[in-house]
C-alpha positions as CSV (number, residue, x, y, z in Angstrom):
1,X,-20.4,56.1,14.8
2,X,-23.8,57.6,15.5
3,X,-25.0,57.6,19.1
4,X,-28.3,56.0,18.2
5,X,-26.7,52.6,17.5
6,X,-28.7,50.0,19.6
7,X,-27.2,47.9,22.3
8,X,-26.8,44.1,22.1
9,X,-29.9,43.7,24.4
10,X,-32.0,45.6,21.9
11,X,-30.6,43.7,19.0
12,X,-31.4,40.3,20.7
13,X,-34.9,41.5,21.6
14,X,-35.7,42.5,18.1
15,X,-34.5,39.3,16.4
16,X,-35.9,36.9,18.9
17,X,-39.5,38.1,19.2
18,X,-39.8,40.3,16.1
19,X,-41.1,43.2,18.1
20,X,-40.1,46.9,18.0
21,X,-41.7,47.8,21.3
22,X,-38.7,47.2,23.4
23,X,-36.6,49.7,21.5
24,X,-38.3,52.8,22.9
25,X,-40.7,55.5,21.8
26,X,-37.9,57.8,20.6
27,X,-36.9,55.3,17.9
28,X,-40.6,54.9,16.8
29,X,-40.9,58.7,16.5
30,X,-37.9,59.0,14.4
31,X,-39.1,56.2,12.0
32,X,-42.4,58.0,11.3
33,X,-40.5,60.8,9.5
34,X,-40.1,58.5,6.5
35,X,-42.7,57.1,4.3
36,X,-42.7,53.8,2.3
37,X,-42.0,55.7,-0.9
38,X,-38.6,56.8,0.6
39,X,-37.3,53.2,0.8
40,X,-35.9,53.1,-2.7
41,X,-33.9,56.2,-2.0
42,X,-32.1,55.0,1.1
43,X,-28.5,54.6,0.2
44,X,-26.1,52.2,1.9
45,X,-24.3,55.2,3.6
46,X,-27.5,56.2,5.3
47,X,-27.3,53.2,7.4
48,X,-24.2,54.5,9.2
49,X,-25.6,58.1,9.4
50,X,-29.2,57.4,10.5
51,X,-28.6,54.2,12.5
52,X,-29.3,50.6,11.6
53,X,-32.6,50.3,13.5
54,X,-34.1,53.2,11.6
55,X,-33.3,51.5,8.3
56,X,-34.6,48.2,9.6
57,X,-38.0,49.7,10.4
58,X,-38.1,51.0,6.9
59,X,-37.2,47.6,5.5
60,X,-39.9,45.9,7.6
61,X,-42.6,48.3,6.4
62,X,-41.7,47.8,2.8
63,X,-41.7,44.1,3.1
64,X,-38.5,43.1,1.3
65,X,-35.0,44.2,0.4
66,X,-34.3,45.8,-3.0
67,X,-32.1,42.9,-4.1
68,X,-29.5,40.4,-3.1
69,X,-26.7,42.9,-2.6
70,X,-28.9,45.1,-0.4
71,X,-29.6,42.1,1.8
72,X,-25.9,41.5,2.2
73,X,-25.3,45.2,2.9
74,X,-27.9,45.1,5.8
75,X,-26.2,42.0,7.3
76,X,-22.8,43.6,7.0
77,X,-24.0,46.7,8.9
78,X,-25.4,44.5,11.6
79,X,-22.1,42.9,12.1
80,X,-20.2,46.2,12.1
81,X,-22.5,47.7,14.7
82,X,-22.1,44.6,16.9
83,X,-18.3,45.0,16.7
84,X,-18.5,48.8,17.5
85,X,-20.2,48.1,20.8
86,X,-17.6,45.5,21.7
87,X,-20.1,42.6,21.5
88,X,-19.2,39.1,20.5
89,X,-19.4,38.9,16.7
90,X,-20.1,35.2,16.8
91,X,-23.5,35.8,18.2
92,X,-24.5,38.2,15.4
93,X,-23.2,35.9,12.8
94,X,-25.1,32.9,14.1
95,X,-28.3,33.7,16.0
96,X,-29.0,37.2,14.7
97,X,-28.1,36.5,11.1
98,X,-30.2,33.3,11.1
99,X,-33.2,35.3,12.3
100,X,-32.6,38.0,9.7
101,X,-32.4,35.5,6.9
102,X,-35.5,33.7,8.0
103,X,-37.4,37.0,8.0
104,X,-36.0,37.8,4.5
105,X,-37.2,34.5,3.1
106,X,-40.7,34.9,4.6
107,X,-41.3,38.4,3.1
108,X,-39.8,37.7,-0.3
109,X,-42.4,37.2,-3.1
110,X,-43.1,33.5,-3.8
111,X,-42.9,33.9,-7.6
112,X,-39.8,36.0,-7.6
113,X,-36.9,34.8,-9.8
114,X,-33.3,35.1,-8.8
115,X,-31.4,38.0,-10.2
116,X,-29.7,37.0,-13.4
117,X,-27.2,39.9,-13.3
118,X,-23.6,38.9,-12.7
119,X,-23.4,40.0,-9.1
120,X,-21.4,37.1,-7.7
121,X,-20.6,33.4,-8.1
122,X,-23.6,31.2,-8.6
123,X,-24.4,28.3,-6.2
124,X,-23.9,30.3,-2.9
125,X,-26.9,31.5,-1.0
126,X,-26.9,34.8,0.9
127,X,-26.1,33.0,4.2
128,X,-23.3,31.0,2.7
129,X,-21.8,34.0,0.8
130,X,-21.9,36.2,3.9
131,X,-20.3,33.6,6.1
132,X,-17.6,33.2,3.4
133,X,-16.9,36.9,3.3
134,X,-16.7,37.3,7.1
135,X,-14.7,34.2,7.6
136,X,-17.3,32.8,10.0
137,X,-18.4,29.1,9.8
138,X,-22.0,28.0,10.1
139,X,-23.1,26.8,13.5
140,X,-22.9,23.1,14.0
141,X,-24.6,20.7,16.4
142,X,-22.6,18.8,19.1
143,X,-23.2,15.6,17.0
144,X,-21.7,17.2,13.9
145,X,-18.7,18.4,16.0
146,X,-18.2,15.0,17.4
147,X,-18.3,13.5,13.9
148,X,-15.8,16.0,12.6
149,X,-13.5,15.4,15.5
150,X,-13.7,11.6,14.9
151,X,-12.9,12.1,11.2
152,X,-9.9,14.3,12.0
153,X,-8.5,11.8,14.5
154,X,-9.0,9.0,12.1
155,X,-7.1,10.9,9.4
156,X,-4.3,11.6,11.8
157,X,-4.0,7.9,12.7
158,X,-4.3,6.7,9.1
159,X,-0.6,7.2,8.1
160,X,0.5,5.4,11.2
161,X,-1.7,2.4,10.4
162,X,-0.6,2.3,6.7
163,X,3.0,2.4,7.7
164,X,2.5,-0.6,10.1
165,X,0.8,-2.5,7.3
166,X,3.6,-1.8,4.9
167,X,6.2,-3.0,7.5
168,X,4.3,-6.2,8.2
169,X,3.6,-6.9,4.6
170,X,7.1,-8.0,3.9
171,X,7.4,-11.5,5.3
172,X,10.4,-13.7,5.7
173,X,11.6,-15.5,2.5
174,X,10.0,-18.7,1.6
175,X,12.0,-21.9,0.9
176,X,10.0,-23.8,-1.8
177,X,8.6,-22.7,-5.1
178,X,10.6,-19.4,-5.3
179,X,13.6,-18.4,-7.3
180,X,17.1,-19.1,-5.8
181,X,17.8,-15.4,-5.3
182,X,14.6,-15.1,-3.2
183,X,15.4,-18.0,-0.9
184,X,16.6,-17.6,2.7
185,X,20.4,-17.7,2.3
186,X,22.8,-19.9,4.1
187,X,24.9,-18.1,6.8
188,X,28.2,-19.2,5.2
189,X,27.4,-18.6,1.6
190,X,24.8,-15.9,0.7
191,X,24.4,-17.4,-2.8
192,X,23.3,-20.9,-1.5
193,X,19.8,-21.4,0.0
194,X,19.7,-22.3,3.7
195,X,17.6,-25.4,3.0
196,X,20.2,-26.8,0.6
197,X,23.0,-26.4,3.0
198,X,21.0,-27.9,5.9
199,X,19.9,-31.0,4.0
200,X,23.4,-31.7,2.6
201,X,24.9,-31.2,6.1
202,X,22.5,-33.8,7.6
203,X,23.2,-36.3,4.9
204,X,27.0,-35.9,5.1
205,X,26.9,-36.1,8.9
206,X,24.8,-39.3,9.2
207,X,24.2,-40.8,5.7
208,X,27.5,-41.2,3.9
209,X,27.4,-44.9,4.4
210,X,23.6,-45.2,4.3
211,X,22.7,-47.7,1.5
212,X,20.6,-46.2,-1.3
213,X,20.8,-42.6,0.0
214,X,18.7,-40.3,-2.4
215,X,17.2,-43.4,-4.1
216,X,14.9,-44.5,-1.3
217,X,12.0,-41.9,-0.9
218,X,10.9,-40.6,2.4
219,X,7.4,-40.4,4.0
220,X,5.4,-37.9,1.9
221,X,3.4,-36.6,4.9
222,X,6.5,-35.7,6.9
223,X,8.2,-34.2,3.8
224,X,5.1,-32.0,3.3
225,X,5.1,-31.0,6.9
226,X,8.6,-29.8,6.7
227,X,7.9,-27.9,3.5
228,X,5.0,-26.0,5.2
229,X,7.1,-25.1,8.2
230,X,10.0,-23.8,6.0
231,X,7.6,-21.9,3.8
232,X,6.4,-19.9,6.8
233,X,9.7,-18.1,6.8
234,X,11.9,-19.9,9.3
235,X,15.2,-18.2,9.5
236,X,16.8,-21.0,11.5
237,X,16.4,-24.8,11.1
238,X,16.3,-27.0,14.2
239,X,18.2,-30.1,13.2
240,X,17.3,-31.7,16.5
241,X,13.7,-31.9,15.4
242,X,12.5,-35.5,15.1
243,X,11.6,-35.0,11.5
244,X,15.2,-34.1,10.6
245,X,16.4,-37.5,11.9
246,X,15.0,-39.5,9.0
247,X,17.6,-39.5,6.2
248,X,15.1,-40.6,3.6
249,X,12.9,-37.6,4.5
250,X,15.8,-35.2,4.3
251,X,17.0,-36.5,0.9
252,X,13.5,-36.3,-0.5
253,X,13.2,-32.8,0.9
254,X,16.3,-31.7,-1.0
255,X,15.1,-33.3,-4.3
256,X,11.7,-31.6,-3.8
257,X,13.4,-28.2,-3.4
258,X,15.1,-28.4,-6.8
259,X,12.1,-29.9,-8.5
260,X,9.9,-27.0,-7.3
261,X,12.3,-24.3,-8.5
262,X,10.4,-22.0,-11.0
263,X,13.7,-21.4,-12.8
264,X,15.6,-24.7,-13.1
265,X,19.2,-24.8,-11.9
266,X,20.6,-25.0,-15.5
267,X,18.1,-22.1,-16.4
268,X,15.6,-22.2,-19.3
269,X,17.6,-20.0,-21.6
270,X,20.7,-22.3,-21.5
271,X,18.9,-25.6,-21.5
272,X,19.2,-26.3,-25.2
273,X,22.8,-25.2,-25.2
274,X,23.6,-27.8,-22.5
275,X,21.8,-30.5,-24.5
276,X,23.7,-29.6,-27.7
277,X,27.1,-29.3,-25.9
278,X,26.6,-32.8,-24.4
279,X,26.2,-34.2,-27.9
280,X,29.5,-32.9,-29.2
281,X,31.5,-35.9,-30.4
282,X,34.9,-34.6,-29.5
283,X,35.4,-35.2,-25.8
284,X,37.7,-32.3,-25.1
285,X,35.5,-29.8,-26.9
286,X,32.4,-31.2,-25.2
287,X,34.1,-30.7,-21.8
288,X,35.2,-27.2,-22.5
289,X,31.8,-26.2,-23.9
290,X,30.0,-27.5,-20.8
291,X,32.5,-25.7,-18.6
292,X,31.9,-22.4,-20.3
293,X,28.2,-22.8,-20.1
294,X,28.4,-23.5,-16.4
295,X,30.6,-20.4,-15.8
296,X,28.0,-18.3,-17.7
297,X,25.2,-19.2,-15.2
298,X,23.9,-16.4,-12.9
299,X,25.7,-16.1,-9.6
300,X,23.1,-17.8,-7.4
301,X,22.7,-20.7,-9.9
302,X,26.5,-21.2,-10.3
303,X,27.2,-21.2,-6.6
304,X,24.3,-23.5,-5.8
305,X,25.3,-25.9,-8.5
306,X,28.9,-25.9,-7.4
307,X,27.8,-26.6,-3.8
308,X,25.4,-29.4,-4.8
309,X,27.8,-31.2,-7.1
310,X,30.5,-31.1,-4.4
311,X,28.1,-32.7,-2.1
312,X,27.2,-35.5,-4.6
313,X,30.9,-36.0,-5.2
314,X,31.3,-36.7,-1.5
315,X,28.4,-39.2,-1.6
316,X,29.9,-40.9,-4.6
317,X,33.3,-41.2,-2.8
318,X,31.6,-43.5,-0.3
319,X,29.8,-45.6,-3.0
320,X,31.4,-48.8,-1.6
321,X,29.1,-48.5,1.4
322,X,26.1,-46.6,0.1
323,X,26.1,-48.1,-3.5
324,X,25.5,-44.7,-5.0
325,X,28.1,-44.2,-7.8
326,X,28.0,-41.1,-10.0
327,X,25.8,-42.8,-12.5
328,X,23.2,-43.8,-9.9
329,X,23.2,-40.3,-8.5
330,X,22.8,-38.9,-12.1
331,X,19.7,-41.2,-12.6
332,X,18.2,-39.6,-9.5
333,X,19.2,-35.9,-10.0
334,X,19.4,-35.6,-13.8
335,X,15.7,-35.2,-14.5
336,X,15.4,-32.8,-11.5
337,X,18.3,-30.5,-12.3
338,X,18.5,-30.5,-16.1
339,X,15.0,-29.5,-17.3
340,X,12.8,-26.7,-18.4
341,X,10.2,-24.9,-16.4
342,X,7.6,-26.3,-18.7
343,X,7.0,-30.0,-18.6
344,X,7.5,-31.0,-22.2
345,X,6.9,-34.7,-22.6
346,X,8.8,-34.8,-25.9
347,X,11.9,-33.2,-24.4
348,X,11.6,-35.5,-21.3
349,X,11.8,-38.6,-23.6
350,X,14.3,-37.5,-26.2
351,X,16.6,-35.6,-23.8
352,X,16.6,-38.0,-20.9
353,X,20.0,-39.6,-21.8
354,X,21.5,-36.2,-22.1
355,X,20.3,-35.2,-18.7
356,X,21.8,-38.2,-17.1
357,X,25.1,-37.8,-18.9
358,X,25.5,-34.1,-18.0
359,X,25.0,-34.7,-14.2
360,X,27.3,-37.8,-14.3
361,X,30.0,-35.8,-16.0
362,X,29.8,-33.0,-13.5
363,X,30.1,-35.4,-10.5
364,X,33.0,-37.2,-12.1
365,X,35.0,-34.0,-12.8
366,X,33.6,-31.6,-10.3
367,X,37.0,-30.3,-9.3
368,X,37.9,-29.3,-12.8
369,X,34.5,-27.8,-13.7
370,X,34.4,-25.5,-10.7
371,X,38.1,-24.7,-10.3
372,X,39.8,-21.5,-11.5
373,X,42.5,-23.4,-13.4
374,X,42.9,-22.8,-17.1
375,X,41.6,-25.3,-19.5
376,X,44.5,-27.5,-20.5
377,X,42.5,-29.8,-22.8
378,X,43.1,-32.7,-20.4
379,X,39.6,-33.9,-20.4
């Protein structure tokens, strides 16, 4: 490297006040050896041989660089000379390069058009392209740095927040208005909803001899209050709650559960099959067909129906006290259990006797319908 390379102090002085006086008379004398006409003949290699200051003086006298590539070449030499003296390259790439580019813009002709030759990718200015080549980022203000730091910290925290939202998004199962398989299951039978088991237990513990059980409605406000509580995802039911002491409220709660099922207990796709089977004239064939249809129900629907019919059979066994024979229970539960998800008034009228009869038959022969014994044609 030539011995005439200026120090960092000279470099700063030149680019901060734009003066050549501080660089010494020896440098001025050497610059006078060249005239303005020699500028076009200065090759890039001459920068290293003659010294960068000498070439800078020539550039200043001429008033502008030859073209865009020449400008990049000058900046590159400035950086290399800064590195040669062991100076901080960041200073040259920020303060000095900014000064150099400002001078270049001032001396460039106002009406000059950008070079149309394919010398590099469009859309990048000299400053941007140089910083890209040297791997140096443009200087930023403290406010910009703070904003970037905030954005980075936010992006790092985002996955954690999203994961928390996903975890909390899944709430406990509801009790009313959802399919059987989506209900909170009973602890002893995973295919039977918790609400069904709890209501049946309360009635069997305290209401087997209660006259008109399931026929007398409970207080609507209390029933609605219990529904709202259970729909919040309660995993346990406090049977000591005062609202659970009213048998009419509990019996109405159970009927409301089956009435609100989006998929009825006998399922939509088998509804017409049950109606047709009930109308078979031959009693034995009718029973076998109904039994087969029941066995073909999905798991949750079959187990829940089996549990409910067993409970109604227990109620009917105490009909001498509660006055709720199988037929009376069928009048209450028939329209609720044997139905379609769409309220069709025509079906409700024409199929009502079939609905009653199906539920009554199930209660009367519950052991046979839900046992594993082979059909012997006894019914």
